[in-house]
Structure formats: structure tokens, C-alpha cells
N, C-alpha and C positions, 0 to 999 in steps of 0.2 A: 386943867392942862393934861393930866394923866388920861382923862376920858378921851380927849382929842387924839392922843397918841395911840390909845387902844383902838379907836375907830379907824385910824389911819393904817396901823400895822397889823391888825387882826385879819390876816389873810392866810390862805392855805399854804403850808410849808412843811418840809421834812423835819424830822427830829435828829438827823445826822448821826445815826449809829454807824453809818458808812458813807463814803463818797467814792464813786457815784452812788446815788440812792437807787434802790432796786428798780423803780420804773424807768431809769435811764441806763440800765445795763444794756450792753450790746444785744440787739434783737436776734442776732444769729447764734447767741449763746456761747458756750465754751465746750470743747471736747474733753473727754476724760484725760487724753494724753497731754493736752495743754495745761489742764489743772494740775496733773501730777508733776509736770515739768516745773511749774511755778512753785509748787510745794517743795520740791527738791532744791530749787535755787535758794529759797528762804532758809531751809534747814542747813544747807551748806554754809550760808553766810552767818548763821547765828547758832552754831552747834552748842555753845555753852549756855544759851539763853533758856532753853526748854520750850515747851509748848503748852497751850491751853486746850482743854476739851470742854465743849458744851454738849450735853446729852439731853435730847428732847424726849420727855416722857409725857405723851400727849393725852392720856386718858383723864376724864373727869366724870364724876357721877351725875352732875347736873350742870346746866348751862348758865353761867353768869352773863347777864345781858349787856354788860359794859365791856366784855372781853373782846380783844382783837387778835388773840393768839390762834394758832393752828391747833385744833384739839379734836378728840373723838369722845363723844358722850356715850357712856355705857355704865351699867352696874355689874357687868359680867367680869369678874376678876380673873377668870380663866384666860383672859387675854394677856395677862402679865408675863407668864412664862415664855410663850413664843416670841413676844416682842423683845424681851431681854436677850433671848437667843439670837435674834436677828441683829440687834445692836452689837453684841459681842462678835458676831460673824463679820459685821461691817468693820469693826476695829481690827480684826484679823486680816481683812483685805488690805487695810492701810499698812499693817505690819509686814505683809508680804511684799509691799512696794517700796518701803523705806529702806535706805542703805544701812541705817543703824537705829537703835532704839532711843528715841529722844527722851529726855527727862520730862516728866509731867509736872508742870509748875502750878497748874490750876485746873480744877474740875468744877463745873457748875451743873447742877441738875435743875432743869427748868421744865415748864409745862405749858398747858395741861396742869396736872396735879401730881408732882413726884410722890407725895405721900398717899396717893391712890394705891401705890405698890406696897406690898407687905415688907416689913423689915428684912425678912429672910431673902426676898427677891432683890431688894436693894443691895444687900450684902453680896449676893451672887454677882450682881452687876459690877460693883466696884472691885471685888476681888478678881473678877475676870478681866477688867480693864488694867489693873495693876500687875497682874501675873506676867512676869517676864519683862515688865517695863521698869525703867528707872524712875525714881521719885526725886524731885528737886529737894534741896536741903531744907527749905522752909516753904512747903507747898501751901496753897490756899484752896481749900475745898469748901464749897458752899452749896446750899440747896434751898428751894422754895417749899415752905410748909403751909398747908391749909390748917388754920386753927381748929377746924371742926373734926379733922381726922388724923392729925399728927399725934402719935402716941409717945409715951415715954420710951418705949422700946425702939421706935423709929430714931429718936434723938440719941439714945445710948449706942445703938448699933452704928450709926453714921459717925458719931464722935469717936468710937473705937477704931473706925476706919480712917481717921484723920481729919474729919470735918470739924471746922471751928466757927463757921459763919452760917447763920440761918436767917431767912427772910420770911416774914409772915404777911400775907395779904389781908389787910384789915379793911381798907377802903373807907368805911364810914360806920359810925355806931347808931345813926338815926334809924329807928325801925322802919319808917316810911321809905327811906332811901334804900335800905337793905331789901325790902320787899320789891321795890321797883327794879332793882338790878339782880334779883333772885340770888342774893348772897346773904342769907340770914345767919348771923353768928353773934351771939352775945359777948359782951366784954369779958365775962367769966371764962369763956373758952380761950380767948387770947391771953388773959392773965395766967391761966393754968400752963399753957405751953411756953409762955415767956419765962415763967419762974422755973419750970423744969429745965429749960435751956441754960439758965444761969446756974442752977444747982449742979447740972452735969459738967459745966465748965466751958460752954461756948463763949468765945471772947468777943464776938461781934454779932449783935442781934439787931436786925432791921425790921421796921414796920413800914409797909406800903400804905399810903393814904392817897386818895384821889379827890381832886376838886373839880367841880363842874358837872357832877352827877345829877340826875333828875331829883327834884324836890329839895336839893341842898340849899340851906340858908346860912347866913353869917352866924346866927345863934347855934345852928346845928353843927357847923364846922368847928366853932369854939368848943362845944361840948365834946366832940370827937377828939380834938387835940388835948383838951384837959384830961380826958381819960387816958390818952396815950402817954401824957407826961407823968401820970401816976406810976407808969412802969419804966420810964426813962430808958428807952432803947438806945443802943450805941449810935445808930444812924437811922435816918428817916428818908424815904422817898416820897415826894409830894408831887404826884403826877397830875398833869392836866388831862382830863378825860378827852380821848380822841373819838369824836363821833363820826364814824365812817361807815354807815350802814350800807352804802352803795358798794363797798368792798366786802364787808363781812356778812352780808345777807341778813336773814331774819333775826339773828341773835341780838342785834342792836335796835330792833324795832319793838322791843318789849315794853315801851312806854311812849307817851306822846312827846314829840320834840318840843312842844310848848312848855313842858315841865323842866326843861334844861335852863339853868341860869345863863343869861346872855351877857356878852361883852364886859362892860364895866362891872356888872354884878359878879360875874365869874372872876374877874381880876381882883375884886375885893376879897373874895374867898382866899385867893393866893396870898395877898398882902396881909390878911389877918393871920394866916398860918405862919408866914415868914416872920412877922412881928413876934408871935408867941414863941416860935422856936428860938429866936435870938434872945428873948428875955429869959430863956431857960438854958442858955449855954450852948445852943447849936449854931454851927457856922455853915453858911451856904457854900456848897461844893458844886462847881459847874452849874448845870441846869437841873432843876427838879430834886436835888439831893441836899441833905443837911446831915452834919455829923458832930458829935461831941469831940472835944480836942484830944481825948484819950483814944479815939478810934483810928484805925489804920487809914481810912479814907481821908480824914483830915490831914494826917501826917504825909500822905502821898501828895496832897495838894500843896502842902507847905514845902516839901523838898523837890517838887517839880516832876514827880513820877506818875502823877495821875494819868490814866489812860481811858480811852473810850472805844468800845467795839460793839458788836451785835448783842452783847450781854449788858450793855449800858456802861456805867463808870466802873472801873476796876483799879485796884492797886497793882495789878500784875501786867507788866508791859511785855508781851511776847509778840514776835512777828507772825507766828503761826497759831491759828486757832482752828482746830478740826471740830466740825459739828457732826455728831452722830445722832441717828434717829430720823424719823420722817420730818421733812420740811426744814431741818437744821441747815444753817449757813456756815460754811467754812471760809476762812480768810488766810491767805498766804502773804498778805500785804500787796503782792503783785497781781492777785486775782481773787475773785469771789466765786464760790460754787454752792448752789443750793440743792439739797436733796429733794427727791420726789415728795410732793405735798400730800398725796393720797396714800393712806396706810398700805393698801393692797399692792399698789405699784412699787412702793418702797421695799416691801418685803420680797416681792417677786424679783426685783433687780438684784438685791443682795443674795438671795438664794441662787441666782444665776451666776454669782461670782463677780458681779459688777459693782464698782463704786456708783451709788445710785443718784448721779447728778441729774437734776431736772433742768437747770439753767445756770448761767454764770456770766462773768465779765472779766476780761483781761484788761488791766489798767495800762494806759499809755503814759508817756512821760508827763503830759499835762495833767492827766488824772492824778498821778502820784504827787505832783507838786501841790495841786489844789487840795488833795486829801490831807496832806500834812498841815497846811495852813488852817483848814477847817478844824482839824483835830486840836491845833494850838488854841484856837478861839474857844472851842467847847470846853477845853480842860484848864486853860489859863487866862481866858478873856483877852488875849493879846497874841499878836504874831508879828514877826519881821519877815516880810515877803522877800524871797530870793528866787529870781527867775526872770522870765521875759518881761522887760519894761512895758511892752504893749499889753500884756495880760494884766499887769498891775494897773495900768491906766483904765482898762476895762472894769476892773474891780472897784477902783476908786469912783468911777462914774456911778456904779451901783450903790456906793456908800454915801453919795452926795447928800441926799435928804436926811439920812441917819446922822450924818455929821452936823448938818444944820440944826437938827432937833436935839443935839447934845447927847446922842446915844453912843457915838464913837468919837475918838480923837485920832487924827492922822498926822504923822510927822515923818515925811520922807517915805520910807518903805515900812514904817512901823504903824500898825493899826491896833488900837486899844479900845476895848469896850468900857464905857464909863459905868459908874455905880448906877446911874439913872438908866443906862442901857441894858443892864443885865437881864431884866425881864423880857427883852426883845432879842436875845442872843440868837435865836433861830433866824430872825430877820437879817441879822448881821451876816450869818453864814450863807444866807441865800445870795448875798452879793458876790460871794466867792464861788457859788455854784454856777459855773458858766454853762454847764449843760442845761440847767433849768432856765437861765436867762436867755440863752440862744434858741431854746425850743420850748416855750411855755405851753403847758398842756391846754387843750381846748375843753377840758372837763375837770372837775375837782377830783384829785387823786390823793391829796394829803389832808390831814386835819388842820384846823386853824391854829395859828401860832400862839394865840392868847387863850 
């Protein structure tokens, strides 16, 4: 039965870190003036809420062939200083435009490889961001660390600056898989940085694992999870490998596509992980995430404050997220704005005194309503639709087969994802994605949902 559902629903679909999804943003883009207006509107409506900052640190010393992030591969560390200067100048540009200094509730350093940067340069970056800014009463600062180059000094410096959450990219411990994805890191490296993090006092340690990678087997994923459970991280991300080489170019062509586990085989990897996590006290949170009951992510799910944005799942619900750095995406709730993707273009725009927007989207009333419902499904597996009955009828029509297959339950305007349906939550959200339903792409632009 599950094999039949996988065959039926394993279709290309978004991961819904936003709605509308990036391919369906308005083709005419968004002007800097419109973006700034939407930002001011949100800040005025939620002055006490604070804001989130995502800072993209794009440099990596080598290319991981599974990666879909915007990055720049280099071993030249002299790029660190000018890049940080540009990010701080970009932050100053926002400061010049905002009517008041909002409280910073959340900072996340993503990449690329944030720990490519020296501890001293990361300290300069964060001090520059916080200088003159207010900090929320209980801020949540987090960063992504590479187990091969994160030092104890990195961890201590960031801890002293207020960081309490760290995420390590593990992916898989099988040597053959590591070689195929060009991410060779022994368990001992992960164990070392994990234990340093606990010793220093980090309160939430995450490990990223990926299923569906080339050469992965059930025995191999069991071994990876067994090693992971020796360390008992507070939370786990268990991502489905998104194979989109037509978007990301040669980086994802580093192995034969026949080496990838297919459909039911790939789903078995996920179910194996889900079972092992549950047996060891981890609770499934939304999509792709698991947490121990002592972790803030679980507590956010329990009290209904779990949120999802371009950073993935977060315990911090802010209307405004400002993205700094090349390719970063900002979100005012009413609009999205993405920075220039090319490093040189990003730096030139900032040096010219411009907010470096490359493209964006201003949400209309229908967008906002659908966005909230998709957010509810992604974070709580249910929603009560409030809006135009004609739109609800359109959505219900898209949910018809999912309901027949027992993946959702519909009662009036309430739609609930069943336990059986949770692995297909992306498919459920696709029924709410009316931009996608009304204008289906003529080529594959998303990874498959299973």
C-alpha cells in the first residue's frame, strides 16, 4: 500500500519555506521603495515583536556535490574581511532607513560555511551588527558549523556573543557516500565538536542528516543513525536529498544518477530513521525535523508557536526577517526581497549605497491568506480555512484524492493531515498552492516530494 502511495505522490513539489514559492514570484520583481514600504508597515504593526536576521556567509573551501546552496568555493581567506565589511555596510543601509532600532530577536549564520571565517572575523561581524541595536530579552542566536573546521575558539567566541544553538552538517558516515558527495568527515570530528559544544554550554545542538544520497543503503543509514544516537543531539534534521542538477549546475553531477536510491527504497531510508528516532525519544516536528522533549523546538510545537520561514523551522515567530549577504532573502510578511546572487554584484550595489535587491514579490490578499494556511499545515498539520468559499472549494478539489487515500481529513473548513499523511505533507500543501495549480510548470523546477 505505501509503495502505491509513493508511486502516486512522488512528484516534483516545493518545500514551502515561503508562499508564493520563488519560481512564482511576480516576474516584474519589486522596487526598493516598495520593499522598504512593506518593511516599515510590518515594523509599525509589530514594534514589540523584534526582528530576525539571517546572515549568509557564502564561502566554502570545497564543493559538496549534494549541496543546493548559493556559495563561492575558495581557499583564499583574505576574502573574509571585505565580505564582512560589505555585510556591515548593508546593515547600516537598513539602519539609515528604519524609523527606530528594532530589537534583534534572532540571528542565524548560514552558508556556505560560516566557520570558514575566523573567530575574530565572526566576532567583528556580530559586534558590528549588535552595536547600536537593541537585543530582545531572550534572543536566539544560532549558526551552522562544519565539523572539519569548527574550532573550540569558534564555539567559545560565539557563545560569549550570545549564541546558544549550533547545527552540524553530518549527512552520512558511510565512507562511500562521503566520497561520492565530496564531504569526507570522520565520526571523531563530529564527536569532538559536539562534546566541545556541550562543555561550553550550548543548550541546543542539532545534527543534519540526509537520506536519498548516492550509494545509501538501509544498513548504511542505520549505522549513521546509531553513531548519531551515541551523541544524543538535542534535535535532528533528516532531509530528503533534493536532486536538482538542472538548477544547480555541475555540482550535483558528481555521481551517476543510477547510484541514487529510488522511490520506495528512498522512503524506506526515511521510515528507518523515523522509527529509530522515535525509539530513542525523538518526536517528529513538522517536516524533516525531530527533537527531544527537552528541546525548545519540541516545546514550540507543543505550545503552538512553531514557525517556518526561509531558515526552516524556528521557535522565533517574527513578522520581519532581514537577510544580509549575497543571495539572502528578506521577508516582511507582506513582501519578499532577494539580494543579488553574484558576489561581485552584491558588493558593488552595497558600495553604491543601495539595498542590493535582485528580485522580489509583493503579496496580494489571496497570497497572504494562502500563505497562512500553508504555514499552519507545515507547522501544525492542520488549518481552519477563513476566506473566500470559492477558494476553499478549489482547494478541496485539489485535496480530493488525498482525502480518498486517507492522508487528510476534511470537516467543513477544517483540514487535518492524518498520521498516515504526514510523509506527504508537501503534497497536501500543493493543493493550497493555487499559483502552482493554476499555472503548472512545463519543466521540472522542484525536487520530488518523496
